[in-house]
C-alpha positions as CSV (number, residue, x, y, z in Angstrom):
1,M,89.1,47.5,-125.9
2,N,85.4,47.1,-125.2
3,P,85.0,45.2,-121.9
4,P,81.6,43.6,-121.4
5,A,79.1,45.2,-119.0
6,F,79.2,43.8,-115.4
7,D,76.3,41.4,-114.7
8,S,76.2,39.5,-111.4
9,I,74.4,36.6,-113.2
10,H,77.6,35.9,-115.1
11,A,79.6,35.9,-111.9
12,S,77.3,33.3,-110.5
13,Q,77.6,31.2,-113.6
14,S,81.4,31.4,-113.2
15,I,81.0,30.0,-109.7
16,T,78.9,27.1,-111.1
17,F,81.6,26.3,-113.7
18,M,84.4,26.5,-111.0
19,R,82.4,24.2,-108.7
20,A,81.8,21.7,-111.5
21,L,85.6,21.7,-112.3
22,L,86.5,21.2,-108.7
23,Q,84.1,18.4,-108.2
24,S,85.3,16.6,-111.3
25,L,88.7,16.6,-109.7
26,G,87.5,15.3,-106.4
27,Y,86.9,18.5,-104.4
28,Y,83.4,18.1,-103.0
29,R,83.6,20.5,-100.0
30,D,84.5,23.7,-101.7
31,S,83.6,27.2,-100.8
32,I,83.4,29.9,-103.5
33,R,82.2,33.5,-103.3
34,F,82.9,36.7,-105.0
35,T,83.0,40.4,-104.1
36,T,82.8,43.5,-106.4
37,K,84.3,46.9,-106.2
38,I,83.0,49.7,-108.3
39,D,85.2,52.8,-109.1
40,T,82.7,55.6,-108.7
41,V,85.3,58.3,-109.2
42,A,86.0,57.4,-112.9
43,A,84.3,59.3,-115.6
44,G,82.0,57.6,-118.1
45,N,81.6,53.8,-117.6
46,L,82.2,52.7,-114.1
47,P,85.1,50.1,-113.9
48,T,84.2,47.1,-111.7
49,T,86.6,44.7,-110.1
50,I,85.5,41.2,-109.3
51,N,87.4,39.1,-106.8
52,F,86.7,35.4,-106.5
53,F,87.6,33.6,-103.2
54,V,88.0,29.9,-103.7
55,S,88.5,27.4,-100.9
56,P,88.6,23.9,-102.4
57,G,88.7,22.0,-99.2
58,R,90.3,18.6,-98.8
59,R,90.5,16.4,-101.9
60,T,88.5,13.2,-101.9
61,R,90.6,10.1,-102.4
62,I,89.6,6.6,-103.6
63,D,89.2,4.3,-100.6
64,S,88.1,1.1,-102.5
65,I,87.5,-0.1,-106.0
66,S,85.4,-3.0,-107.1
67,Y,84.7,-4.6,-110.4
68,N,81.4,-6.5,-110.2
69,I,80.9,-7.5,-113.8
70,S,79.1,-10.8,-113.1
71,A,77.1,-9.6,-110.0
72,D,73.8,-9.3,-111.8
73,S,71.6,-12.3,-110.7
74,T,68.4,-11.6,-112.7
75,E,66.9,-14.4,-114.7
76,Q,68.0,-13.0,-118.0
77,S,71.6,-12.5,-116.9
78,S,71.8,-16.0,-115.6
79,R,71.4,-17.3,-119.1
80,Y,74.7,-15.5,-120.0
81,K,76.4,-16.4,-116.7
82,Q,79.3,-18.0,-118.6
83,E,79.9,-14.9,-120.7
84,L,79.7,-12.7,-117.6
85,D,82.1,-14.9,-115.7
86,T,84.5,-14.7,-118.7
87,L,84.2,-10.9,-118.6
88,Q,84.9,-10.9,-114.9
89,K,88.1,-13.0,-115.4
90,I,89.3,-10.8,-118.2
91,T,88.7,-7.7,-116.0
92,I,90.7,-9.1,-113.1
93,N,93.5,-10.2,-115.3
94,S,93.9,-6.7,-116.7
95,L,94.0,-4.8,-113.4
96,D,97.8,-4.4,-113.7
97,E,97.1,-1.8,-116.4
98,A,94.3,-0.1,-114.5
99,L,94.3,3.7,-114.6
100,I,93.0,4.2,-111.1
101,K,94.4,2.8,-107.8
102,K,93.4,2.9,-104.2
103,G,94.5,6.1,-102.6
104,D,94.5,8.1,-105.9
105,P,92.6,11.4,-106.0
106,F,89.0,10.9,-106.9
107,S,88.5,12.2,-110.5
108,K,85.6,11.7,-112.9
109,Y,88.2,12.0,-115.8
110,T,90.2,9.1,-114.6
111,I,87.1,7.0,-113.9
112,S,85.9,7.7,-117.4
113,A,89.3,6.8,-118.8
114,E,89.2,3.5,-116.8
115,R,85.8,2.7,-118.3
116,D,87.2,3.3,-121.8
117,R,90.2,1.1,-121.1
118,L,88.0,-1.8,-120.0
119,A,86.0,-1.4,-123.2
120,D,89.2,-1.7,-125.3
121,V,90.2,-4.8,-123.2
122,Y,86.9,-6.5,-123.9
123,R,86.9,-5.7,-127.6
124,N,90.5,-7.1,-127.8
125,N,89.1,-10.3,-126.3
126,G,86.4,-11.1,-128.7
127,Y,83.5,-8.8,-127.6
128,L,83.1,-7.0,-130.9
129,R,79.8,-5.2,-130.1
130,Y,80.7,-4.1,-126.6
131,S,80.4,-0.4,-125.9
132,Q,81.2,1.9,-123.0
133,E,77.4,2.4,-122.5
134,E,77.1,-1.2,-121.2
135,M,79.0,-0.3,-118.1
136,I,77.9,2.0,-115.3
137,V,80.1,3.4,-112.5
138,L,78.8,3.9,-109.0
139,W,80.6,5.9,-106.4
140,D,79.8,6.8,-102.8
141,T,81.4,9.9,-101.3
142,V,79.1,10.0,-98.2
143,G,79.2,6.5,-96.8
144,L,75.7,5.1,-97.0
145,A,76.3,2.7,-94.1
146,L,77.0,5.6,-91.8
147,I,73.6,7.3,-92.3
148,R,71.5,4.2,-91.6
149,P,69.5,4.7,-88.3
150,T,70.5,2.5,-85.3
151,I,69.5,2.4,-81.7
152,D,72.7,0.8,-80.5
153,P,74.6,3.5,-78.6
154,I,78.0,1.9,-79.3
155,E,77.2,1.7,-83.0
156,Q,76.1,5.3,-83.0
157,A,79.4,6.3,-81.3
158,R,81.3,4.4,-84.0
159,Q,79.3,6.0,-86.8
160,L,79.9,9.5,-85.4
161,E,83.7,8.8,-85.1
162,E,83.7,7.5,-88.7
163,L,81.8,10.6,-89.9
164,R,84.3,12.8,-88.1
165,R,87.2,10.9,-89.8
166,R,85.6,11.2,-93.2
167,R,85.2,15.0,-92.8
168,A,88.9,15.3,-92.0
169,N,89.9,12.9,-94.8
170,P,87.1,12.5,-97.3
171,T,87.1,9.2,-99.3
172,A,85.0,7.6,-102.0
173,S,84.2,4.0,-103.0
174,V,84.0,3.2,-106.7
175,E,82.2,0.3,-108.3
176,F,82.2,-0.8,-111.9
177,R,79.3,-3.0,-113.0
178,L,77.4,-3.9,-116.2
179,R,74.0,-2.6,-116.7
180,E,71.1,-4.8,-115.6
181,S,70.0,-7.3,-118.3
182,P,72.6,-6.5,-121.0
183,D,71.9,-7.1,-124.6
184,S,73.1,-10.6,-125.5
185,T,75.0,-9.5,-128.6
186,R,77.0,-7.0,-126.5
187,I,78.4,-9.8,-124.3
188,T,79.0,-12.4,-127.0
189,R,82.5,-13.3,-127.9
190,Y,83.0,-13.3,-131.7
191,Y,85.5,-15.3,-133.8
192,V,86.8,-14.4,-137.2
193,G,84.9,-16.0,-140.1
194,N,85.3,-15.3,-143.8
195,V,87.6,-12.5,-144.9
196,T,86.9,-11.1,-148.4
197,V,89.2,-8.6,-150.1
198,F,88.2,-6.2,-152.9
199,P,91.7,-4.9,-153.9
200,D,90.6,-2.6,-156.7
201,L,87.0,-1.6,-155.9
202,T,85.8,1.5,-157.8
203,A,82.4,3.2,-158.3
204,D,82.0,1.7,-161.8
205,T,82.8,-2.0,-162.2
206,A,80.3,-2.8,-164.8
207,S,82.8,-2.8,-167.7
208,F,85.2,-5.2,-165.9
209,T,85.1,-8.9,-165.6
210,R,85.0,-10.2,-162.0
211,I,87.9,-12.4,-161.0
212,D,87.5,-14.6,-157.9
213,D,90.5,-16.1,-156.2
214,I,91.3,-17.9,-152.9
215,V,94.8,-17.3,-151.4
216,N,95.9,-18.5,-148.0
217,G,92.3,-18.8,-146.9
218,Y,91.3,-15.3,-148.0
219,R,88.9,-14.6,-150.8
220,F,89.9,-12.0,-153.3
221,I,87.4,-10.4,-155.7
222,S,89.1,-8.1,-158.3
223,Y,88.0,-6.4,-161.4
224,A,91.0,-4.7,-163.0
225,N,93.7,-7.2,-161.7
226,L,95.9,-4.4,-160.5
227,F,97.5,-6.3,-157.6
228,K,99.1,-9.7,-156.9
229,N,96.7,-11.1,-154.3
230,R,99.4,-13.3,-152.8
231,K,101.4,-10.3,-151.8
232,L,98.4,-8.6,-150.1
233,T,98.0,-11.4,-147.6
234,D,101.1,-10.1,-145.8
235,Y,99.1,-7.1,-144.7
236,I,96.0,-8.9,-143.2
237,F,96.1,-9.6,-139.5
238,L,92.7,-11.2,-139.3
239,K,92.9,-15.0,-139.5
240,R,89.9,-17.3,-139.9
241,G,88.9,-19.1,-136.7
242,E,90.8,-16.8,-134.4
243,L,89.2,-14.9,-131.6
244,Y,88.3,-11.4,-132.8
245,R,90.6,-8.7,-131.5
246,Q,90.0,-5.0,-132.1
247,N,93.8,-4.3,-132.3
248,K,94.2,-6.7,-135.2
249,Y,91.3,-5.2,-137.0
250,L,92.8,-1.7,-136.6
251,R,96.3,-2.9,-137.5
252,T,94.9,-4.3,-140.8
253,Q,93.2,-1.0,-141.6
254,N,96.2,1.1,-140.7
255,K,98.6,-1.1,-142.6
256,F,96.6,-0.8,-145.9
257,S,96.1,3.0,-145.3
258,S,99.8,3.5,-144.8
259,L,100.9,1.8,-148.0
260,G,99.9,4.6,-150.3
261,A,98.5,2.3,-153.0
262,W,94.9,3.0,-152.0
263,R,93.2,6.3,-151.5
264,F,90.4,4.8,-149.5
265,V,90.3,1.9,-147.1
266,N,87.2,0.5,-145.5
267,I,86.9,-2.7,-143.5
268,V,83.2,-3.7,-143.0
269,Q,82.4,-6.0,-140.0
270,L,79.5,-8.4,-140.7
271,P,78.4,-10.3,-137.6
272,R,76.3,-13.4,-138.5
273,E,72.8,-13.4,-137.0
274,N,72.4,-15.6,-133.9
275,Q,76.0,-16.8,-134.2
276,D,79.4,-16.0,-132.6
277,T,81.1,-15.4,-136.0
278,V,81.9,-12.2,-137.7
279,D,82.9,-11.9,-141.4
280,F,84.9,-9.1,-142.9
281,E,85.0,-7.3,-146.2
282,I,88.2,-5.3,-146.9
283,R,87.2,-2.7,-149.5
284,L,90.1,-1.0,-151.2
285,T,89.9,1.9,-153.7
286,P,93.2,2.3,-155.6
287,A,95.0,5.6,-155.8
288,R,96.5,6.9,-159.0
289,K,99.5,4.7,-159.8
290,Y,101.9,7.5,-160.8
291,A,102.5,10.9,-159.2
292,F,104.8,13.6,-160.6
293,N,106.3,16.5,-158.6
294,A,108.6,19.4,-159.3
295,N,110.3,21.7,-156.8
296,L,112.3,24.8,-157.1
297,E,114.9,25.3,-154.3
298,G,116.9,28.2,-153.0
299,S,119.6,28.2,-150.4
300,R,122.5,30.2,-149.0
301,N,125.9,28.6,-148.5
302,Q,128.5,30.4,-146.4
303,G,131.9,29.0,-147.3
304,N,130.9,25.4,-148.1
305,L,133.4,22.6,-148.8
306,S,136.7,24.1,-150.1
307,I,135.2,27.3,-151.3
308,A,136.2,30.7,-149.9
309,E,135.1,33.2,-152.5
310,G,132.3,34.4,-150.2
311,N,128.7,33.7,-149.6
312,L,127.1,31.6,-152.3
313,I,123.5,31.5,-153.4
314,G,122.2,28.1,-154.5
315,L,119.4,27.4,-157.0
316,G,118.1,24.0,-157.8
317,I,115.3,22.1,-159.4
318,T,114.1,18.7,-158.4
319,L,111.9,16.4,-160.5
320,G,110.3,13.3,-159.1
321,L,108.2,10.4,-160.3
322,Q,106.5,8.0,-157.9
323,N,105.0,4.6,-158.6
324,R,102.6,3.7,-155.8
325,N,102.1,0.1,-157.0
326,F,105.4,-1.1,-158.2
327,A,105.4,-4.8,-159.4
328,R,101.6,-4.9,-158.6
329,A,102.4,-5.5,-154.9
330,A,101.7,-2.1,-153.3
331,N,105.5,-1.4,-153.3
332,Q,106.5,2.3,-153.5
333,A,109.1,3.2,-156.1
334,G,110.4,6.7,-156.6
335,T,112.8,8.3,-159.0
336,N,114.2,11.8,-158.3
337,F,116.4,14.0,-160.5
338,R,118.0,17.1,-159.1
339,Y,120.1,19.8,-160.8
340,G,121.6,22.5,-158.7
341,T,124.0,25.4,-159.1
342,E,125.8,27.7,-156.7
343,L,126.2,31.3,-157.8
344,N,128.5,34.1,-156.6
345,A,127.8,37.5,-157.9
346,T,131.0,38.9,-156.4
347,T,133.4,37.1,-158.8
348,A,133.9,37.1,-162.5
349,N,132.8,33.5,-162.7
350,L,129.1,33.5,-161.7
351,I,128.7,29.7,-161.5
352,Q,130.8,28.2,-158.7
353,T,129.3,24.7,-158.5
354,R,127.2,22.4,-160.5
355,Q,125.6,19.3,-158.9
356,I,123.5,16.6,-160.6
357,T,122.0,13.7,-158.6
358,L,119.8,10.8,-159.7
359,N,118.1,8.6,-157.0
360,H,115.9,5.6,-157.4
361,T,114.3,3.9,-154.3
362,I,112.0,1.0,-153.9
363,Q,110.2,0.3,-150.6
364,F,108.8,-3.1,-150.0
365,P,106.3,-3.0,-147.0
366,R,107.5,-6.4,-145.8
367,L,110.7,-8.5,-145.2
368,V,112.5,-9.2,-148.5
369,P,113.8,-11.8,-148.9
370,R,111.7,-13.9,-146.5
371,I,113.9,-16.2,-144.4
372,N,111.5,-18.9,-143.2
373,W,113.4,-19.8,-140.0
374,L,113.6,-16.1,-139.1
375,Y,110.1,-15.1,-140.3
376,N,107.6,-14.0,-137.7
377,P,104.1,-13.6,-139.3
378,E,103.2,-10.9,-136.7
379,S,106.2,-8.7,-136.1
380,D,107.7,-9.1,-139.6
381,K,104.6,-7.4,-141.1
382,E,105.9,-4.2,-139.5
383,V,109.2,-4.4,-141.4
384,R,110.0,-2.4,-144.5
385,T,112.7,-3.4,-147.0
386,I,114.4,-0.5,-148.9
387,F,116.5,-0.7,-152.0
388,S,118.3,2.5,-153.0
389,L,120.5,3.4,-156.0
390,N,122.1,6.8,-156.2
391,A,124.4,8.5,-158.7
392,G,125.7,12.0,-158.5
393,N,128.3,14.5,-159.8
394,T,129.6,17.6,-158.1
395,D,131.7,20.0,-160.1
396,R,133.4,22.7,-158.0
397,R,135.2,25.3,-160.0
398,R,139.0,25.0,-159.7
399,Y,138.8,22.6,-156.8
400,Y,137.5,19.2,-157.9
401,N,135.0,17.0,-159.8
402,L,133.5,14.3,-157.7
403,T,131.4,11.4,-159.1
404,T,129.6,9.3,-156.5
405,L,127.8,5.9,-157.0
406,N,125.9,4.3,-154.1
407,T,123.6,1.4,-153.6
408,S,122.2,-0.2,-150.5
409,W,119.8,-2.8,-149.3
410,G,118.2,-2.0,-146.0
411,F,115.4,-2.8,-143.5
412,E,113.3,-0.6,-141.2
413,K,111.3,-1.9,-138.3
414,S,109.1,0.3,-136.1
415,W,107.3,-0.6,-132.9
416,R,105.6,1.6,-130.4
417,N,107.9,4.7,-130.3
418,K,111.0,3.1,-131.7
419,L,112.5,2.8,-135.2
420,L,115.4,0.5,-136.1
421,G,117.1,0.8,-139.5
422,I,119.8,-1.4,-141.0
423,R,121.6,-1.1,-144.3
424,L,123.3,-4.3,-145.3
425,P,125.2,-3.9,-147.4
426,N,126.0,-0.3,-148.2
427,I,128.3,0.0,-151.3
428,E,129.7,3.3,-152.3
429,Y,132.3,4.5,-154.7
430,N,133.6,8.1,-154.8
431,F,135.8,9.1,-157.8
432,L,137.7,12.4,-157.2
433,Q,139.5,14.4,-159.8
434,R,141.6,17.1,-158.2
435,R,142.1,20.5,-159.7
436,S,144.5,23.4,-159.3
437,L,143.2,25.0,-156.0
438,L,142.9,21.7,-154.3
439,D,146.4,20.7,-155.4
440,T,147.6,24.0,-153.9
441,L,145.9,23.2,-150.6
442,I,147.4,19.7,-150.6
443,D,150.9,21.2,-151.1
444,R,150.4,23.3,-148.0
445,N,148.5,20.8,-145.9
446,A,149.9,17.2,-146.2
447,S,146.9,15.8,-144.3
448,Y,144.6,16.9,-147.1
449,R,146.2,14.3,-149.3
450,Y,144.8,11.7,-146.9
451,I,141.4,13.3,-146.7
452,F,140.6,14.1,-150.4
453,N,140.9,10.8,-152.3
454,T,139.1,8.5,-154.6
455,G,137.7,5.7,-152.4
456,F,135.5,2.6,-152.2
457,I,133.3,1.8,-149.2
458,L,131.7,-1.5,-148.3
459,S,130.0,-1.1,-144.9
460,S,126.9,-1.6,-142.9
461,L,124.8,1.2,-141.2
462,I,122.5,0.8,-138.2
463,N,120.2,3.6,-137.0
464,F,118.1,3.6,-133.8
465,N,115.6,6.3,-132.8
466,V,113.3,6.6,-129.8
467,A,110.6,9.3,-129.6
468,S,108.8,10.1,-126.4
469,G,107.3,12.9,-124.4
470,G,103.9,14.2,-123.3
471,E,101.5,17.0,-123.9
472,N,104.0,19.9,-123.5
473,I,107.3,18.1,-123.9
474,T,108.9,16.2,-126.8
475,K,112.0,14.0,-126.6
476,L,114.0,12.4,-129.3
477,F,117.0,10.1,-129.0
478,S,118.8,9.0,-132.2
479,S,122.0,7.0,-132.7
480,S,123.8,5.4,-135.6
481,I,126.9,3.3,-136.3
482,E,128.7,2.6,-139.5
483,F,131.3,-0.2,-139.7
484,P,133.2,-2.0,-142.4
485,L,132.0,-5.4,-143.6
486,V,135.3,-6.7,-145.1
487,P,138.4,-7.0,-142.8
488,V,140.9,-7.3,-145.6
489,Q,142.2,-4.7,-148.0
490,L,140.5,-5.5,-151.3
491,R,142.1,-2.6,-153.2
492,K,144.4,0.3,-152.4
493,D,141.6,2.9,-152.3
494,F,139.5,0.8,-150.0
495,Y,138.1,2.9,-147.1
496,R,137.9,1.2,-143.7
497,F,136.6,3.2,-140.7
498,I,134.0,3.0,-137.9
499,K,131.7,5.9,-137.1
500,L,129.3,6.4,-134.1
501,D,126.8,9.2,-133.6
502,A,124.4,9.9,-130.8
503,E,122.0,12.8,-130.3
504,Y,119.4,13.8,-127.8
505,R,116.8,16.6,-128.1
506,Q,114.1,18.0,-125.8
507,T,111.6,20.7,-126.3
508,H,109.4,22.1,-123.5
509,T,106.4,24.2,-124.6
510,I,104.7,26.6,-122.3
511,R,101.9,28.5,-124.0
512,R,103.5,30.5,-126.7
513,T,107.1,30.0,-125.6
514,A,109.4,27.0,-125.7
515,F,112.7,25.9,-124.3
516,A,114.6,23.6,-126.6
517,W,118.0,22.0,-126.1
518,R,120.2,19.4,-127.9
519,V,123.4,17.5,-127.3
520,F,125.4,15.7,-130.0
521,G,128.4,13.5,-129.9
522,G,130.1,11.8,-132.9
523,L,133.3,9.8,-133.3
524,G,134.9,8.4,-136.4
525,A,138.1,6.4,-136.5
526,G,140.0,5.4,-139.6
527,M,141.3,1.8,-139.4
528,P,144.5,1.5,-141.5
529,F,145.3,-2.0,-142.9
530,N,149.0,-1.4,-142.4
531,T,151.6,1.3,-141.8
532,L,151.6,2.2,-145.6
533,D,147.8,2.7,-145.7
534,S,147.6,6.5,-145.7
535,I,144.0,7.1,-146.8
536,N,142.6,5.5,-143.6
537,R,144.6,7.8,-141.3
538,Y,141.7,10.2,-141.0
539,L,138.0,10.0,-142.1
540,P,137.4,10.8,-145.8
541,F,136.1,14.3,-146.4
542,F,132.6,13.1,-147.3
543,R,132.3,11.4,-143.8
544,A,134.3,13.9,-141.7
545,Y,132.7,16.1,-139.1
546,Y,132.5,19.9,-139.3
547,A,131.0,22.7,-137.3
548,G,129.4,26.0,-138.1
549,G,126.5,27.1,-140.3
550,P,122.7,27.7,-139.7
551,N,122.2,24.3,-137.9
552,S,125.3,24.0,-135.9
553,M,127.7,26.6,-134.3
554,R,125.8,29.6,-135.6
555,A,128.5,32.2,-134.7
556,W,130.8,30.5,-137.3
557,G,130.4,29.9,-141.0
558,V,130.2,26.4,-142.4
559,R,133.5,24.5,-141.7
560,K,135.1,27.6,-140.1
561,L,135.6,26.3,-136.6
562,G,138.4,24.1,-135.2
563,P,139.9,21.7,-135.2
564,G,140.4,22.0,-131.4
565,S,142.5,25.1,-130.6
566,S,144.5,25.1,-133.8
567,I,145.6,28.5,-135.2
568,R,145.7,28.7,-139.0
569,S,144.8,31.2,-141.7
570,F,141.4,30.7,-143.4
571,E,142.7,32.0,-146.7
572,R,141.6,29.9,-149.6
573,T,145.1,28.9,-150.4
574,E,146.0,28.0,-146.8
575,A,143.3,26.2,-144.8
576,P,139.8,27.5,-145.7
577,D,137.9,24.6,-144.3
578,R,138.2,22.6,-141.1
579,F,137.4,18.9,-140.5
580,G,137.6,16.4,-137.7
581,D,137.2,12.9,-136.6
582,L,135.3,13.8,-133.4
583,K,132.5,16.3,-132.7
584,L,130.9,17.4,-129.5
585,E,128.1,20.0,-129.5
586,A,125.4,21.4,-127.2
587,N,122.8,23.9,-128.2
588,A,120.0,25.6,-126.3
589,E,117.5,28.2,-127.2
590,Y,114.5,30.0,-125.7
591,R,111.8,30.6,-128.3
592,F,109.0,33.1,-127.9
593,F,106.1,34.7,-129.8
594,L,106.3,38.3,-131.0
595,F,103.1,39.0,-133.1
596,S,101.1,37.8,-136.1
597,Y,100.4,39.7,-139.3
598,N,98.3,38.6,-142.3
599,G,98.5,35.0,-141.3
600,I,102.2,35.0,-140.7
601,T,103.5,34.4,-137.2
602,F,106.7,36.2,-136.1
603,N,108.7,34.5,-133.4
604,S,112.1,35.2,-131.9
605,A,114.7,33.3,-129.9
606,L,117.7,33.7,-127.7
607,F,120.3,30.9,-128.1
608,T,123.7,29.6,-127.3
609,D,125.9,27.0,-129.0
610,I,128.9,25.2,-127.5
611,G,131.2,22.7,-129.2
612,N,134.0,22.0,-131.6
613,V,135.6,19.3,-133.8
614,W,138.9,17.5,-133.3
615,F,141.2,15.0,-134.9
616,L,141.8,11.7,-133.0
617,R,145.4,11.5,-134.2
618,K,148.0,14.3,-134.2
619,N,147.9,16.4,-137.4
620,L,151.0,18.4,-138.1
621,D,149.0,20.8,-140.3
622,F,146.8,21.7,-137.4
623,P,148.8,21.9,-134.2
624,G,146.5,21.6,-131.1
625,G,143.8,20.1,-133.3
626,E,143.8,16.6,-131.6
627,F,141.4,15.8,-128.8
628,R,142.7,15.7,-125.2
629,F,140.5,15.7,-122.0
630,D,143.0,18.1,-120.2
631,K,142.4,20.9,-122.8
632,L,138.7,20.3,-123.4
633,A,137.7,23.6,-121.6
634,K,140.2,25.5,-123.8
635,D,139.0,23.9,-127.0
636,L,135.3,24.5,-126.6
637,A,133.8,27.3,-128.6
638,I,130.9,29.4,-127.3
639,G,128.5,31.5,-129.3
640,L,125.4,33.6,-128.3
641,G,122.8,35.0,-130.5
642,T,119.2,35.9,-131.3
643,G,117.0,35.5,-134.3
644,L,113.7,36.2,-136.1
645,R,111.6,33.3,-137.3
646,L,108.7,33.7,-139.8
647,D,106.2,30.9,-139.6
648,F,104.0,30.6,-142.7
649,G,102.4,27.4,-141.5
650,F,103.8,25.2,-144.2
651,L,107.3,26.7,-144.0
652,K,109.5,28.4,-141.3
653,V,112.2,30.8,-142.4
654,R,114.8,31.6,-139.9
655,F,117.2,34.6,-139.7
656,D,119.8,34.1,-137.0
657,Y,122.5,36.5,-135.8
658,A,125.2,35.1,-133.5
659,Y,128.5,36.4,-132.0
660,K,131.6,34.5,-130.9
661,V,131.8,34.7,-127.2
662,K,134.9,32.4,-127.0
663,D,136.8,31.4,-130.1
664,P,139.5,28.7,-129.7
665,S,140.6,28.7,-133.3
666,P,140.9,32.2,-134.7
667,E,143.4,33.2,-137.4
668,N,145.4,35.2,-134.9
669,V,146.7,33.7,-131.6
670,A,146.2,37.0,-129.9
671,N,142.5,36.7,-130.3
672,Q,142.2,33.1,-129.0
673,N,139.6,32.6,-126.3
674,K,139.2,36.3,-125.6
675,L,135.6,36.8,-124.3
676,F,133.6,39.0,-126.8
677,H,136.8,39.9,-128.5
678,N,136.5,43.0,-130.8
679,W,132.8,43.4,-130.1
680,K,131.1,45.1,-133.0
681,L,127.7,44.5,-134.6
682,R,129.2,43.8,-138.0
683,N,131.6,41.2,-136.6
684,G,128.8,38.8,-135.9
685,Q,127.6,36.0,-138.1
686,F,124.3,36.1,-140.0
687,Q,122.7,32.7,-140.8
688,L,119.7,32.0,-143.0
689,G,117.9,28.7,-142.3
690,I,114.8,26.7,-143.0
691,D,112.8,25.4,-140.1
692,Y,114.2,25.1,-136.5
693,P,117.8,24.0,-136.1
694,F,116.8,21.2,-133.8
């Protein structure tokens, strides 16, 4: 370390900075001084200690606030009296949203923020050219009326008493007013005039023929005819003849920017000279229509679905093709193909699983189809329509071959910090071919016969998310529900169930540390059509809940916990994987910084996981696996652990190690719920994950 040399000038500058900070927060009667102590005994350089003594005094609070927008009475201002009166009315009507109130601490920051708020209010009410510089803010922290000379002894006594009171409880008066003789264009309300759209503007248009078109009152000038102009009117919030509002201007710009069909969006405002009308030119430069991507993936799977040969290493490749202007309407269409394998070097058969998936999705940035009696031209422009078509095949050696077909039509609507998604309908067909090891499991677990089946689903899914928080805290609440659309049994393999999930997350960040926690609750209930309907007794395996793995109960492998306090062998021919119709889980971890090396940040964490899965109905294959409130404490599993996280900026790799503090479902009943049973380092569970678990 090479500490700087002591200089009293720097200490005095520090006092100046401290005083400026205190005064910006309302402390105007501060006292700051410093002392120094030099260690004359030390050899070489003399260490010097500086002590600052800060006494901020009483904080000044706002005693009165006035908004005198139309108070100017000069000859020039009188010509614009009507506009000034309108500004005054707009100001008064917006005071419910004011950022400062009487009695608040006096702060230059909040006063400046209030001035910015007023500027936004004015620009959202037609004042296109208004800027913050047009308004001045005056404040009085002394009380000018108290220092005016007077010969009246009674008045003098009153002033002295008022001064004494102000010293004990300092106050300030704040006044907002326009500058004297403002520029007429700054206080003119503008209305939307002509809106011209250039949907395919490029640097070189000489070789193209210009095409002019008028659609819904908007003028389109195109050169390459890349877009259907009628579709683009859904993304324009500026309407001829309406009062100019800044938020509609920004919504139009943000909407075009978010679609992905254009790489550059620029909306030029053209106020007409000596008029109260503003024209707009929406200049759009198209992006490349097609984009191709390829990804190589790697993963580690510890005992995944119905596999107990050990830890598997997964390799996969994903190929994707994106169309940014599908059907010439700025729709986003994407096709993705994925081929993956799971390998196990500890067995004679290297390849354990092959998986092939093909997905095609089309996103329409509007409501499709448009139902006229439901259509809202403002809010429905924030709705996305999503069509999805998926096909996949999973081939697990000696267990099963599963072919899945799925299609859905859905809608997403976002507003403020909320997101609502609806899939209506969701159609899914799962064709399962059982193999020898799965047949063996079914022979020993009758309930598996109800869980592993070919099945058809016709349902609707609703998702709702709310994100909130502040500078150092983030919050996320998410929920979903899936329910059947058809009340009658259309075929024997028709699945009918209802499933509800809810999750809440919070992360508190303090400098280089963070405390994060999460709670999750999920419930799914099969709805048999009659007493002979066996496949709806429990949730199907592709909808069932499970616990364990790098993002759940980390002291357990994937599907190695529960259900409840059931005691069964995990041997691959007995009951290697555990499912449930209900899941409760809570996780918390304290994350902290370790060090950085070559651009890589090394972090660590201490964490705990609590939870389990249960069946709703009694399952004779898993005694004690059904949920009951009176044995909830017995059934809850607890894990503790720590980890190392490598942050590469674009990727976080997580190595977690966890130990079972309390295990309600071990293989041996003698080990059930024994705290830290058989504690040894090698008996813990290692997990490899990507990104944070929550």
